C-alpha positions in Angstrom: -14.8 -28.3 -37.2 -16.3 -24.6 -37.3 -15.7 -24.3 -33.8 -11.8 -25.3 -33.8 -11.4 -22.5 -36.8 -13.3 -19.9 -34.6 -11.2 -20.7 -31.8 -8.1 -20.7 -33.7 -8.6 -17.3 -35.1 -9.8 -15.8 -31.8 -6.3 -17.2 -30.3 -4.5 -15.4 -33.1 -6.2 -12.2 -32.6 -5.4 -12.3 -28.8 -1.7 -13.2 -29.6 -1.3 -10.4 -32.3 -2.8 -7.9 -29.6 -0.5 -9.2 -26.9 2.7 -8.8 -28.8 1.7 -5.2 -30.1 1.0 -4.2 -26.5 4.2 -5.8 -25.2 6.4 -4.0 -27.7 6.0 -0.6 -25.6 6.0 -2.2 -22.2 9.7 -1.6 -21.4 10.3 1.7 -23.3 10.4 3.7 -20.0 12.7 2.4 -17.1 10.9 1.7 -13.7 13.0 4.3 -11.8 12.1 6.9 -14.3 8.5 6.1 -13.8 8.7 5.8 -10.1 10.8 9.0 -9.4 8.1 11.3 -8.5 6.4 9.0 -6.3 9.7 8.1 -4.5 10.4 11.8 -4.1 6.8 12.6 -2.9 7.1 9.5 -0.2 10.6 10.7 0.9 9.2 14.2 1.4 6.1 13.0 3.3 8.2 10.6 5.6 10.5 13.5 6.4 7.5 15.7 7.5 6.1 12.7 9.6 9.6 12.5 11.2 9.7 16.2 11.9 6.2 16.1 14.1 7.2 17.0 17.6 5.4 14.4 19.9 7.1 15.3 23.2 4.0 17.3 24.9 1.3 15.0 23.4 -1.1 13.8 26.0 -4.0 11.1 25.6 -7.5 12.5 26.3 -9.7 10.6 28.8 -11.2 7.3 27.7 -8.5 6.6 25.2 -7.7 2.9 24.5 -3.9 3.3 25.3 -4.5 5.5 28.6 
């Protein structure tokens, strides 16, 4: 009997904590959160695409030689 009471109080506390934290979960849209990371990814991708590999030669003993 005592264990059921303790378990139910524990569950109520966990549920209250979950509802309280979920309230602020969707206040900022994902696009707004990710915009900085998306811009940085696009900048890094553009810098990778701009690398000139026309005169690149593999050294001796390279795996793909």
